[in-house]
C-alpha positions in Angstrom: -174.6 -167.3 -149.3 -172.7 -165.8 -152.2 -174.4 -163.0 -154.1 -174.3 -162.9 -157.8 -173.3 -159.7 -159.6 -174.2 -161.0 -163.1 -177.5 -159.0 -163.3 -178.1 -155.3 -162.9 -179.3 -153.9 -159.6 -182.9 -152.9 -160.0 -184.0 -149.7 -158.3 -187.8 -149.2 -158.1 -188.8 -145.5 -158.0 -187.3 -142.3 -159.3 -187.0 -140.7 -155.9 -184.0 -138.5 -154.8 -182.6 -141.4 -152.6 -183.2 -144.0 -155.3 -181.5 -141.9 -158.0 -178.6 -141.1 -155.7 -178.1 -144.8 -155.0 -178.3 -145.5 -158.8 -175.7 -142.8 -159.4 -173.3 -144.1 -156.8 -173.6 -147.7 -157.9 -173.1 -146.8 -161.6 -170.0 -144.7 -160.7 -168.6 -147.7 -159.0 -169.1 -149.9 -162.1 -172.3 -151.7 -161.2 -175.0 -152.1 -163.8 -178.2 -150.4 -162.7 -181.8 -150.2 -164.0 -184.2 -147.7 -162.5 -187.9 -148.5 -162.9 -190.1 -145.4 -162.8 -193.9 -145.8 -163.1 -194.6 -142.4 -164.6 -194.4 -142.1 -168.5 -191.7 -139.5 -168.0 -189.7 -138.3 -165.0 -191.7 -135.3 -163.8 -191.4 -134.9 -160.0 -193.8 -132.6 -158.2 -192.2 -129.3 -157.2 -191.7 -128.8 -153.4 -189.5 -126.3 -151.6 -187.3 -127.9 -149.0 -184.8 -126.7 -146.4 -181.8 -128.9 -145.5 -178.7 -128.4 -143.4 -175.2 -127.8 -144.8 -174.5 -131.5 -144.2 -176.1 -132.2 -147.5 -172.8 -131.0 -149.2 -170.9 -133.7 -147.1 -173.1 -136.5 -148.5 -173.7 -135.2 -152.1 -170.7 -133.3 -153.2 -171.8 -132.4 -156.8 -175.4 -131.2 -156.6 -175.3 -129.5 -160.0 -176.6 -126.2 -161.0 -180.0 -124.8 -159.9 -180.6 -127.2 -157.0 -179.8 -124.7 -154.3 -182.2 -121.7 -154.7 -181.4 -119.8 -151.5 -179.3 -120.0 -148.3 -180.6 -119.3 -144.8 -178.4 -117.7 -142.1 -180.9 -117.0 -139.4 -184.0 -118.6 -137.7 -186.6 -116.6 -135.9 -188.7 -118.5 -133.4 -192.1 -117.2 -132.2 -194.5 -118.3 -129.5 -197.4 -116.3 -128.2 -195.6 -112.9 -128.4 -192.2 -114.2 -127.4 -189.4 -114.4 -129.9 -185.8 -115.7 -130.2 -183.3 -115.4 -133.1 -180.6 -118.0 -133.9 -177.8 -117.2 -136.3 -176.3 -120.2 -138.2 -172.6 -120.7 -138.4 -173.1 -122.8 -141.5 -176.1 -121.6 -143.7 -179.0 -123.9 -144.3 -179.7 -124.7 -148.0 -183.1 -124.1 -149.6 -183.5 -126.6 -152.5 -186.2 -127.3 -155.1 -187.0 -131.0 -154.9 -188.0 -131.4 -158.5 -184.7 -129.9 -159.7 -182.7 -132.1 -157.3 -184.4 -135.2 -158.7 -183.8 -134.2 -162.3 -180.1 -133.4 -161.7 -179.6 -136.8 -159.9 -181.3 -138.5 -162.9 -179.0 -136.8 -165.3 -175.9 -137.8 -163.2 -177.1 -141.4 -162.9 -177.6 -141.7 -166.6 -174.2 -140.1 -167.3 -172.6 -142.7 -165.1 -174.3 -145.5 -167.1 -177.5 -146.2 -165.2 -180.6 -146.9 -167.3 -183.8 -145.0 -166.5 -186.9 -147.0 -167.7 -190.0 -144.8 -167.5 -193.5 -146.2 -167.8 -192.5 -149.4 -165.8 -194.8 -150.0 -162.9 -193.7 -152.5 -160.3 -196.4 -155.0 -159.3 -194.6 -157.6 -157.1 -191.8 -160.1 -157.0 -191.1 -163.8 -156.5 -188.1 -165.9 -156.0 -186.8 -167.3 -159.3 -183.8 -169.6 -159.6 -180.8 -167.8 -158.2 -182.5 -164.4 -158.1 -185.8 -162.6 -158.3 -188.4 -162.1 -160.9 -190.2 -158.7 -160.7 -193.7 -158.3 -162.1 -193.8 -155.1 -164.1 -196.4 -153.4 -166.2 -195.0 -151.6 -169.2 -197.3 -148.6 -169.7 -198.0 -147.0 -173.0 -198.5 -143.3 -174.0 -198.0 -140.1 -172.0 -201.0 -140.9 -169.9 -199.6 -144.3 -168.8 -202.7 -146.1 -170.1 -202.8 -149.6 -171.4 -199.5 -151.5 -171.5 -198.6 -155.1 -170.9 -197.2 -157.3 -168.2 -193.6 -158.3 -168.1 -191.0 -159.9 -165.8 -187.6 -158.4 -165.0 -185.0 -160.7 -163.6 -182.5 -159.4 -161.0 -180.6 -160.5 -158.0 -180.9 -157.2 -156.0 -183.9 -154.8 -155.7 -183.8 -151.4 -154.0 -187.2 -150.0 -153.0 -187.0 -146.2 -153.5 -190.8 -145.9 -154.1 -191.8 -143.7 -151.2 -193.8 -143.9 -148.1 -196.3 -146.3 -149.7 -193.6 -148.5 -151.1 -194.9 -151.5 -153.1 -191.5 -153.1 -152.8 -191.6 -153.0 -149.0 -195.1 -154.4 -149.0 -194.1 -157.2 -151.4 -191.1 -158.1 -149.3 -193.1 -158.2 -146.0 -192.1 -154.9 -144.4 -195.0 -153.3 -142.4 -196.5 -150.0 -143.7 -195.3 -146.9 -141.9 -197.6 -144.3 -140.4 -197.7 -141.1 -142.5 -198.7 -137.5 -141.8 -199.8 -134.7 -144.2 -197.5 -131.8 -145.2 -199.2 -128.8 -146.7 -197.5 -125.6 -147.7 -198.3 -122.5 -149.8 -196.0 -120.4 -151.9 -196.5 -116.7 -150.8 -194.9 -113.3 -151.3 -192.5 -112.6 -148.5 -193.7 -110.1 -145.8 -191.9 -106.8 -146.1 -190.2 -107.2 -142.7 -188.6 -110.6 -143.5 -185.1 -110.8 -144.9 -184.7 -113.5 -147.6 -181.9 -115.2 -145.6 -184.2 -115.7 -142.6 -186.6 -118.6 -141.8 -189.5 -118.0 -139.4 -190.9 -120.7 -137.1 -194.2 -120.4 -135.1 -195.2 -122.9 -132.3 -199.0 -123.2 -132.2 -199.7 -126.6 -130.6 -203.5 -126.3 -130.9 -203.0 -126.4 -134.7 -200.1 -128.8 -134.9 -197.8 -130.7 -132.6 -195.0 -129.7 -135.0 -194.8 -126.0 -136.1 -195.5 -123.6 -138.9 -192.6 -122.4 -141.1 -191.9 -119.7 -143.7 -188.9 -120.5 -145.8 -187.8 -117.9 -148.4 -186.8 -119.5 -151.7 -186.0 -116.2 -153.4 -185.8 -112.5 -152.4 -189.5 -112.1 -152.9 -191.2 -115.5 -152.3 -191.3 -118.3 -149.8 -193.0 -121.5 -148.7 -195.3 -121.3 -145.7 -196.5 -124.6 -144.3 -197.0 -127.0 -141.5 -197.2 -130.7 -140.8 -200.4 -132.0 -139.1 -202.1 -135.2 -138.3 -205.3 -134.9 -140.3 -205.1 -133.7 -143.9 -208.3 -131.7 -144.0 -207.7 -130.0 -140.7 -204.1 -129.3 -141.7 -205.2 -127.5 -144.9 -207.8 -125.5 -142.9 -205.3 -124.5 -140.3 -202.9 -123.3 -143.1 -205.6 -121.3 -144.8 -206.6 -119.6 -141.5 -202.9 -118.8 -140.7 -202.5 -117.2 -144.1 -205.6 -115.2 -143.8 -204.7 -113.9 -140.3 -201.4 -112.6 -141.6 -202.7 -111.2 -144.8 -200.8 -113.6 -147.0 -202.2 -114.6 -150.4 -201.3 -118.2 -151.6 -199.8 -118.3 -155.0 -199.8 -122.1 -155.2 -200.2 -125.0 -152.8 -197.8 -128.0 -152.4 -198.7 -131.2 -150.4 -197.3 -134.6 -149.6 -197.6 -137.5 -147.2 -194.5 -138.0 -145.1 -193.6 -141.2 -143.2 -193.1 -140.9 -139.4 -190.1 -142.6 -137.9 -191.5 -144.7 -135.0 -188.7 -147.3 -134.8 -185.8 -148.5 -136.8 -186.6 -150.6 -139.9 -183.9 -153.0 -141.1 -183.1 -151.9 -144.7 -182.1 -155.3 -146.0 -183.7 -158.7 -146.1 -183.5 -161.8 -148.3 -186.4 -162.9 -150.4 -185.5 -166.4 -151.6 -182.0 -166.1 -153.1 -182.4 -162.4 -153.8 -181.6 -159.3 -151.8 -184.1 -156.5 -151.2 -183.2 -153.1 -149.8 -185.1 -149.9 -148.9 -183.9 -146.3 -149.1 -185.4 -142.9 -148.4 -189.0 -142.6 -147.4 -189.5 -146.3 -148.1 -187.0 -147.0 -145.3 -188.5 -144.4 -143.0 -185.2 -142.4 -142.8 -186.9 -139.3 -141.5 -185.9 -137.0 -138.7 -189.2 -137.0 -136.8 -188.3 -133.7 -135.0 -188.8 -131.7 -138.2 -190.0 -134.5 -140.5 -187.1 -133.8 -142.9 -185.5 -136.7 -144.7 -183.2 -135.5 -147.5 -179.9 -135.7 -145.7 -180.7 -138.8 -143.7 -182.2 -140.4 -146.8 -179.0 -139.9 -148.7 -177.0 -141.2 -145.7 -179.1 -144.4 -145.7 -178.8 -144.8 -149.5 -175.0 -144.4 -149.3 -174.9 -147.2 -146.7 -177.1 -149.5 -148.9 -174.7 -148.9 -151.8 -171.8 -149.9 -149.7 -173.6 -153.1 -148.6 -174.5 -154.1 -152.1 -170.9 -153.7 -153.3 -169.3 -155.0 -150.1 -171.6 -157.2 -148.0 -170.7 -157.2 -144.4 -168.3 -154.2 -144.8 -168.5 -150.7 -143.5 -172.2 -150.3 -144.2 -173.2 -151.7 -140.8 -171.3 -148.9 -139.0 -172.9 -146.2 -141.2 -176.4 -147.7 -140.6 -175.7 -147.9 -136.9 -174.8 -144.3 -136.7 -177.9 -143.3 -138.7 -180.1 -145.4 -136.4 -178.7 -143.7 -133.3 -179.3 -140.3 -134.8 -182.9 -141.1 -135.8 -183.6 -142.5 -132.3 -182.4 -139.3 -130.7 -184.8 -137.3 -132.9 -187.5 -139.7 -131.9 -186.8 -139.1 -128.2 -186.9 -135.3 -128.7 -190.1 -135.6 -130.7 -191.7 -137.6 -127.9 -191.1 -134.7 -125.5 -192.1 -132.0 -127.9 -195.3 -133.8 -129.0 -196.8 -133.1 -125.6 -195.7 -129.5 -125.3 -198.4 -127.0 -124.6 -198.3 -123.3 -125.6 -196.9 -122.5 -122.2 -194.1 -125.2 -122.6 -193.1 -123.7 -125.9 -193.0 -120.2 -124.5 -190.9 -121.4 -121.6 -188.5 -123.0 -124.1 -188.2 -119.8 -126.1 -187.6 -117.9 -122.9 -184.8 -120.3 -121.9 -182.9 -119.8 -125.2 -180.3 -117.4 -123.8 -177.2 -116.2 -125.7 -175.2 -119.4 -125.0 -178.1 -121.7 -125.9 -178.7 -119.8 -129.2 -175.0 -120.0 -130.0 -175.1 -123.8 -129.7 -178.2 -123.9 -131.9 -176.4 -122.0 -134.5 -173.2 -124.1 -134.3 -174.7 -127.6 -134.6 -177.1 -128.6 -137.4 -180.3 -130.5 -137.1 -178.4 -133.5 -138.5 -176.2 -133.5 -135.4 -178.9 -134.0 -132.7 -176.7 -136.0 -130.4 -173.9 -133.4 -130.1 -176.4 -130.5 -129.9 -178.6 -132.1 -127.3 -175.6 -133.0 -125.0 -174.1 -129.5 -125.1 -177.5 -127.7 -124.9 -178.5 -129.6 -121.8 -175.3 -128.7 -120.0 -175.6 -125.1 -121.0 -179.3 -124.8 -120.0 -180.3 -127.8 -117.8 -183.8 -126.3 -117.3 -184.5 -127.5 -120.9 -183.9 -131.0 -119.7 -186.4 -130.6 -116.9 -188.9 -129.3 -119.3 -188.5 -132.3 -121.6 -188.5 -134.8 -118.8 -191.8 -133.4 -117.4 -193.5 -134.2 -120.7 -192.0 -137.6 -121.0 -193.2 -138.4 -117.4 -196.7 -137.3 -118.4 -196.5 -139.5 -121.5 -195.4 -142.5 -119.4 -198.2 -141.9 -116.9 -200.8 -141.8 -119.7 -199.4 -145.1 -121.1 -199.8 -146.7 -117.6 -203.4 -145.6 -117.4 -204.1 -147.3 -120.7 -202.6 -150.6 -119.6 
């Protein structure tokens, strides 16, 4: 079926992935409208750490987005420690600044950002789609009136609880709580070093301390229950004598299986990007780089249906599935398993961890298992235990 380009692409949500998609579409001469429900674009601040691969996807980040660089990771488990030096430094970014810069770039390229426009649903309409939108009034978003926006292509960039995804029939993803506190850096921590603690009785993931300046950092964790996660963080801070300056929190979608990012709704096209698409590395629950990679592929498919986008999405799917396999093993790790893992990280293994980024899980995993095959046995043991538990439940 031929797609019409007579109407602007409508992007719902002023997220990083949505604004990146808007910028790229506008720079390639497609008309774009961005619908943002808030009366003004005011993203919540959150300190994030990403790999150097971000520069490969977004080449012009703008000033102020990168607030620090990380050259070393220190891993801790029950008195054991290992240090990994990165060949390419990780980047510490401020999410709110990133979103504002992308919004500026999207508008400079010709995209229209319409704040105070809350998406309510969609229906097929003639040769396209009619979006139900509330136009809100005032700085508090009160009042307003209903309206319809006609389009042929919708991009859902409205987060883990995407109303676009729900309206188009995608199932809701599972989410987990992320909680972190801004703290003054301990005196013994260099500002180019991130610390990781493995404490599985608190979280199946890990604690982190990411410096965002020479004197301050973000200490946090991802859990499975919001209240318990906050309590664990407060206890961790107290035990280390760290005073929280402020708290940050979010719900993050968990990648359980690949979600197709495109489907037809009547004669119209609906896409998902970012958290709405579930493009999250479930090993670390990070999604900035993978979210931009998915958004770039969506842009390619909108502009050239059936072109190179399928290859890009296939590569992203394989990468996210590798992270899912690793997470399945790690999720069953005990304190003893993590300590054994840290003990197995000899010089060659640490060199590989420093050479490959977290956005290159396939290459890293293959070489790491050749270098230290006992890591494979450690992971296989937990996967066998998982399979045995599943059989018991059948």
